[in-house]
N, C-alpha and C positions, 0 to 999 in steps of 0.2 A: 263036357266040363261046364259047370254052372258058376258064373261069377256074379256076385252081388256088389253093387257100388252104392254106398250110402252118401247122399248129397243133402245140402242145406240151401234153402232160398233165403237170402239175407238182403238188407238194405245195401245199396251200392257202397262198398268200402272206399271208393274213390270220391265220394260226395264230400262237399265242404263241411267242416265242423258246424257251421251255422245251420246246417240242415237237421241238426239233432238238438234236443234239449233233455235235461235231466229232471225227471219227476221225483223229487226227494221224498214225497209222501209215499209213493208206490215203490220207491227204490228201483226205478226203471229208466232206461234210455229210450226216449220217444222220438222216432224219426218224423220229419215233416210230412204232412199229408201229400200224397202223390209222389213221394220219393221213389225213384226207380229201384227195383229189386233185381238181383242177379244170382246165379248159382255161385256159391263160394268158390273163388278161384282154385284153391287147393283141391276141392271136390271135382272141379272140371278136369283137373289133371289126373285125378283118379279114374275118371271115365276114359280119358285118353290112354292110360295104362291098360285098362281092360280091353280097349279096342286093339291095341298093339299085340296083346296076348292072343286075341281071337284071330288076328292075321296069321299067327303061327300055328293055330289049332283050329282048323276048319270044323264048324259045327258047334263051337263053344257058344253058350247062351249068356247074355248079359242082362241082368235085371237091375234097374235103378230104383232106389227107395228113398222117400223123404217124408218127414213129419210136417204137418201144417194144415191149413185150410185149403179151400178151392184155389186160392191164389198160388199156392205152392205147386199146383198142377203144371204151372209154367216151367218150373224147374225140371219136371219129368219130361215135358215136351222138348226142352232143350237137350236133355240126355238122349232121348229117342231120336232127335234130329241129328245128333252127332253119330248115332249108329247103334245105340243100345236096342235090345229086342223087346223088352216090356218093362212096365213100371208098377210100383206099389205106392199108393198115397195113403198115409196114416192120418185120417181126418177124424179127430175126436177131441172135444174141448177138454176132456179129462187129461189129455197129453200136454196141454198148454203150460208154459213156464217151467218146464222140467229142467233140472240141472244136468250135468254130464252123466251122473250115475243113472238118473231116471231115463235119459235118452238112450244110453247104452243098453239098459234093461229092455226097453221097448224094441230097439233094433235087433237085439239078440233073439227076442221072441219072433221077429219076422223071419230071421234066418232059420230058426227051428221050424216054423210053419211052412216055409218054402220047401225045406227038405233037400237032401243031397246037394248041398252047396259046397263047392270045392274051395272057393277063394272069396274072401270079403275084402274089398278095397275101400278106403276112406281117404280124405285129405289129411295131411299131417295135423291140421287144426282148422277150425272154422275162422273165417276172416272177420267175424264180428266179436266173438268172445275170446278167441285165441287161447283157449284152455289146452287143447291138444290131448284130451283125456278119453274121448268117446271110443276111438279105435281100439285102444288097449283095453278099455272096459268091456267092449263086445267080446274080445278074445278071452278075457278072464271069466266072463259069465258063461261062455260056451265051452270053456276048458280046452282051448286050442292055442297054438303058438301065435305070437304077434311079432312082426318086424317093422320097426318105425323108420321114418325119414328115407324112404326109398327114392332113388333117382333112376333106377332101372329094375324091371321085374321080368323074369322068364320062368316058364313052367315046363317041366319035363319029368317023366317017369314018376308021377305021383309026388313030386316035390316042387317047391318054389325056390328059385335062386334070386336073391335080392342084392343089388349094390346099394348100400345105404350111406347116407352122408354123416360124417363125423365133424367135430370142431376142427380137426387138423388134416382132413382127407376123407377117404372112403374105405369101406370094408365090404367083403362079400360074405353073405350069410345064406345058408341053405337050410330049409326045414321041411318037414313032411306036410302034406295037405291032409285035411283042411287047415287053413291058416288065415290070419288077418294081416294085411300089409297097409301101412299108412304111407301116402305118396307125398313127396316133397316137391317144391317148385323146380328143383334141379332136373326133374324129368324132362322139362322142355315145354314149349308152347303147344297147347292142345289144338287139335284141328278145328276149323270152322265147319259148322253143319253145311253139307252140300244141298243143292236144290232138290236133288233126287231123294235124299234121306229126309229132308224137311217135308216133302210131300208124302212120303211113306209113313212118317211119324204119326200123322193123323189117323192111320189105320192100325197102328200098333196097340196092343191091349194094355190098359191101365186098370188095375183093381183098386178098390177103396176098402180099407180095413179099419176097424175100431178096436177098442180094448177087448170087447167080447170076442171078436174074431181071433184075437191073439191069446185068449185065455188069461188075460191079466186083470187083476183087481185094481180098481181105480185108486185105491189107497197106496198103490205101489208105483204109480207113474205120475208124470206131470209134477205140478207144484206139491201135491200131497206126498209123493214118493221121493222128493228131493232130499238129499242129505247135506246140502250146502245151505248155510244160513247167511244171507246178506244183511249185515248189521246196518250199513249206511252207504248210500251212493250220493256223491255230491261233486260239484265242480270246485276245485281248490281255488281259494282266493289268492290272487297274485298281487303283492304289494311291492312297488319299486320306488327307490329314492335316489335322486342324483345329487352328488356332493361335489362342488368345484374345489380343486386344490389350487390355491393361488401362490405364486412365488415370482421372484425376480428373474431367476435363471432356470433352465431346464433341470440342472443338477439339484437345485434346491427343491424344485417341484417334485422330482423323483424321490428325494429323501423324505419329504413330507408325506408323499403317497405311501411309501413303505412303512413309515411310522403309523399312519392311519390304518393300514391293513393289519399291522401287528396289534393295534389296540382293538380292532374288530375280531381278532383271533383268526384271521384269514391266512396269515403267514405264521 
């Protein structure tokens, strides 16, 4: 069995708001220089889901995949230290600034190139953009089933059985392999890399591919291939005003407050 886990290296989502600024000319959020980067937490849980499946299926192989520059190799190192077997780094400037569609297209090409992939796991959404589209996009482009918001995943007899989270509970869904499953935080806390696996990670193979390796035209990926147009990105201006309600008694003050709220069409 071959499991592919798609992960993303992002600025620490727990960082203070003051560590980010908005570049309104470029329509981008710019993190402060030196801000710590981490594997998106939902993606870390996707790695954990793959490891749990491998514990039940000896010999299963786990490949972690990420887009980015050399800095993103740290995300792969973390996945390998958790226990994944090998990694793929997609390092090509043509892939920069892609939207969810362009990212899904690139990752689906990776799955095709790897060949004989039984299961693709992703986080339910990235903790920076929170779009939650890429997993379903990969499945659509590959023409295979997708099950979203999984809190438990099991594989048996060429099928995947998923307990998925709903607004009012959970449900059990089963579908044939190959398939894509997006993992939710209800899966539980991912394991910390052990010292043994961390030392082994340095010897595990990581390949670096670009658009040519994937057989993709640069016009179809990254910013050039994106189908989302961001019209404007800005920090909203917050205006506040305090108005004191004066009165002799609390009852009179309450009545005046209610009248003022009605005039403001709040009540």
